[in-house]
N, CA, C and O atoms as a DFTB+ gen file, in Angstrom:
252 C
 N C O
     1  1     103.098     123.419     109.676
     2  2     102.637     123.380     108.554
     3  2     103.495     123.007     107.399
     4  3     104.579     123.591     107.393
     5  1     103.233     121.995     106.199
     6  2     104.263     122.068     105.155
     7  2     103.839     121.364     104.162
     8  3     103.162     120.345     104.298
     9  1     104.315     122.001     102.728
    10  2     104.374     121.321     101.852
    11  2     104.513     119.783     101.534
    12  3     105.421     119.175     102.102
    13  1     103.614     119.057     100.597
    14  2     103.723     117.533     100.559
    15  2     105.469     117.328     100.391
    16  3     106.087     117.112     101.434
    17  1     106.076     117.383      99.367
    18  2     107.263     117.752      99.243
    19  2     108.157     117.675     100.488
    20  3     108.730     116.723     101.019
    21  1     108.085     119.158     100.821
    22  2     109.178     119.071     102.282
    23  2     108.750     118.155     103.571
    24  3     109.519     117.892     104.496
    25  1     107.438     117.728     103.476
    26  2     106.888     116.960     104.129
    27  2     107.967     115.590     104.365
    28  3     108.648     115.282     105.343
    29  1     107.775     114.856     102.868
    30  2     107.851     113.889     102.328
    31  2     109.711     113.800     102.758
    32  3     110.174     113.031     103.601
    33  1     110.606     114.901     101.838
    34  2     112.126     114.821     102.246
    35  2     112.632     115.428     102.726
    36  3     113.823     115.120     102.762
    37  1     112.229     116.828     103.529
    38  2     113.417     117.343     104.529
    39  2     112.618     116.871     106.341
    40  3     113.232     116.703     107.395
    41  1     111.794     116.819     106.204
    42  2     110.682     116.799     107.612
    43  2     111.246     115.547     108.426
    44  3     111.225     115.764     109.638
    45  1     111.694     114.422     108.109
    46  2     112.107     113.246     108.825
    47  2     113.434     113.902     109.801
    48  3     113.587     114.005     111.018
    49  1     114.298     114.283     108.590
    50  2     115.607     114.392     109.627
    51  2     115.369     115.656     110.540
    52  3     116.021     115.699     111.584
    53  1     114.540     116.645     110.267
    54  2     114.082     117.596     111.362
    55  2     113.652     117.233     112.435
    56  3     114.036     117.615     113.540
    57  1     112.429     116.101     112.077
    58  2     111.592     115.516     113.104
    59  2     112.648     114.963     113.888
    60  3     112.701     115.363     115.051
    61  1     113.421     114.212     113.549
    62  2     114.412     113.211     114.136
    63  2     115.185     114.119     115.616
    64  3     115.195     113.900     116.827
    65  1     115.769     115.197     114.721
    66  2     116.751     115.835     115.339
    67  2     116.042     116.877     116.883
    68  3     116.568     117.065     117.980
    69  1     114.524     117.429     116.269
    70  2     113.736     117.536     117.510
    71  2     113.390     117.088     118.465
    72  3     113.143     117.617     119.549
    73  1     113.333     115.862     118.070
    74  2     112.487     114.780     119.192
    75  2     114.267     114.242     120.069
    76  3     114.345     113.379     120.944
    77  1     115.109     114.804     119.672
    78  2     116.422     113.888     120.265
    79  2     116.853     115.223     121.087
    80  3     117.625     115.038     122.028
    81  1     116.425     116.540     120.820
    82  2     117.091     117.438     121.733
    83  2     116.137     117.995     123.014
    84  3     116.572     118.540     124.028
    85  1     114.246     117.618     122.594
    86  2     113.592     118.225     122.815
    87  2     112.213     117.335     123.103
    88  3     111.069     117.495     122.679
    89  1     112.759     116.368     123.964
    90  2     111.567     114.836     123.703
    91  2     110.638     115.564     124.470
    92  3     109.756     115.578     123.611
    93  1     110.313     115.968     125.091
    94  2     108.962     116.362     125.408
    95  2     107.752     117.387     124.830
    96  3     106.581     117.510     125.191
    97  1     108.411     117.967     123.941
    98  2     107.890     119.233     123.036
    99  2     106.920     118.384     121.906
   100  3     107.400     117.525     121.167
   101  1     105.397     118.792     121.899
   102  2     104.347     118.034     121.123
   103  2     104.296     118.595     119.954
   104  3     104.368     119.820     119.850
   105  1     104.198     117.999     119.171
   106  2     104.445     118.625     117.671
   107  2     102.735     118.313     116.864
   108  3     102.224     117.196     116.951
   109  1     102.290     119.050     116.391
   110  2     101.382     119.206     115.212
   111  2     101.528     118.989     113.827
   112  3     101.548     120.149     113.415
   113  1     101.636     118.304     112.896
   114  2     102.030     118.486     111.200
   115  2     100.552     118.618     110.875
   116  3      99.486     118.388     111.446
   117  1     101.199     119.362     109.034
   118  2      99.912     119.846     108.227
   119  2     100.140     119.803     107.049
   120  3     101.011     120.544     106.593
   121  1      99.477     118.988     106.271
   122  2     100.308     119.287     105.031
   123  2      98.970     119.546     104.296
   124  3      97.968     118.866     104.074
   125  1      99.515     121.286     103.902
   126  2      99.035     121.961     102.901
   127  2      99.377     122.801     102.139
   128  3     100.556     123.123     102.282
   129  1      98.558     123.581     100.961
   130  2      98.832     124.131     100.113
   131  2     100.041     125.256     100.539
   132  3      99.870     125.683     101.681
   133  1     101.221     125.812      99.841
   134  2     101.945     126.804     100.301
   135  2     101.251     128.070     100.324
   136  3     101.554     128.828     101.245
   137  1     100.287     128.487      99.407
   138  2      99.621     129.676      99.632
   139  2      98.730     130.088     101.018
   140  3      98.473     131.135     101.614
   141  1      98.398     128.598     101.185
   142  2      97.483     128.370     102.705
   143  2      98.074     128.481     103.798
   144  3      97.616     129.088     104.766
   145  1      99.844     127.539     103.728
   146  2     100.376     127.867     104.668
   147  2     100.965     129.808     105.045
   148  3     101.148     130.336     106.142
   149  1     101.094     130.335     103.812
   150  2     101.602     131.534     103.657
   151  2     100.521     132.359     104.369
   152  3     100.861     133.328     105.049
   153  1      99.275     132.025     104.243
   154  2      98.426     133.181     104.735
   155  2      97.894     133.032     106.559
   156  3      97.561     133.989     107.259
   157  1      97.947     131.566     107.003
   158  2      97.992     131.049     108.272
   159  2      99.512     131.822     108.863
   160  3      99.682     132.455     109.905
   161  1     100.331     131.546     107.949
   162  2     101.491     132.803     109.039
   163  2     101.168     133.876     109.324
   164  3     101.050     134.387     110.438
   165  1     100.974     134.359     108.152
   166  2     100.872     135.461     108.037
   167  2      99.299     136.193     109.225
   168  3      99.333     137.252     109.851
   169  1      98.475     135.492     109.189
   170  2      97.281     135.880     110.090
   171  2      97.530     135.463     111.759
   172  3      96.658     135.476     112.628
   173  1      98.744     135.154     111.906
   174  2      99.045     134.294     113.101
   175  2      98.374     133.057     113.806
   176  3      98.397     132.798     115.009
   177  1      97.702     132.269     112.673
   178  2      96.976     131.633     113.038
   179  2      98.224     130.147     113.498
   180  3      97.993     129.486     114.511
   181  1      98.931     129.964     112.985
   182  2     100.472     128.727     113.162
   183  2     101.342     129.530     113.588
   184  3     101.317     130.759     113.539
   185  1     102.339     128.668     114.128
   186  2     103.819     129.512     114.620
   187  2     104.562     128.976     113.483
   188  3     105.049     129.997     112.999
   189  1     104.920     128.055     112.806
   190  2     105.861     128.192     111.841
   191  2     105.388     127.089     110.979
   192  3     104.685     126.115     111.247
   193  1     105.914     127.456     109.941
   194  2     105.281     126.544     108.676
   195  2     106.807     127.069     107.729
   196  3     107.623     127.990     107.694
   197  1     106.442     125.604     106.966
   198  2     107.018     125.463     106.037
   199  2     106.960     125.492     104.380
   200  3     106.777     124.416     103.812
   201  1     107.032     126.071     104.002
   202  2     106.894     127.018     102.371
   203  2     107.667     127.225     101.010
   204  3     108.889     127.370     100.982
   205  1     107.257     127.227     100.432
   206  2     108.383     127.595      98.982
   207  2     107.741     128.942      98.606
   208  3     106.524     129.122      98.628
   209  1     108.602     129.832      98.276
   210  2     108.118     131.330      98.117
   211  2     107.028     131.232      97.004
   212  3     106.955     130.802      95.852
   213  1     106.307     131.776      97.817
   214  2     105.105     131.891      96.862
   215  2     104.338     133.571      96.791
   216  3     103.163     133.920      96.673
   217  1     105.793     134.444      96.941
   218  2     104.946     135.834      96.790
   219  2     104.526     136.619      97.841
   220  3     104.715     136.209      98.987
   221  1     103.997     137.659      97.649
   222  2     103.568     138.332      98.945
   223  2     104.045     137.997     100.561
   224  3     103.256     138.386     101.422
   225  1     104.773     137.589     100.830
   226  2     105.472     137.221     101.897
   227  2     106.796     137.688     102.560
   228  3     107.653     137.010     103.126
   229  1     106.729     139.212     102.309
   230  2     107.942     139.924     102.711
   231  2     107.966     140.168     103.911
   232  3     108.825     140.857     104.462
   233  1     106.847     139.525     104.550
   234  2     106.999     139.839     106.286
   235  2     107.228     139.056     106.944
   236  3     107.042     139.135     108.158
   237  1     107.724     138.009     106.332
   238  2     107.747     136.573     107.153
   239  2     109.124     136.432     106.893
   240  3     109.663     136.705     105.821
   241  1     110.011     135.738     108.507
   242  2     111.046     135.259     108.297
   243  2     111.470     134.276     107.808
   244  3     111.062     133.237     108.325
   245  1     112.403     134.146     106.685
   246  2     112.874     133.281     105.863
   247  2     113.853     132.482     106.570
   248  3     114.774     133.270     106.786
   249  1     114.220     131.147     107.135
   250  2     115.535     130.932     107.663
   251  2     115.621     129.778     107.033
   252  3     116.638     129.092     107.137
């Protein structure tokens, strides 16, 4: 899960590196609102999300 801007401008390079390093890994991408992504991360509905800091996310790990 990631927002539109991150998906369009940052993810192509990230996905290219993932494909090179782990060619057999299957990914599913969704572009959603940052609040929806934050809530999905906090409720363990997804494993990884790219979001802008939108508050109430102190329990998330920022990398």
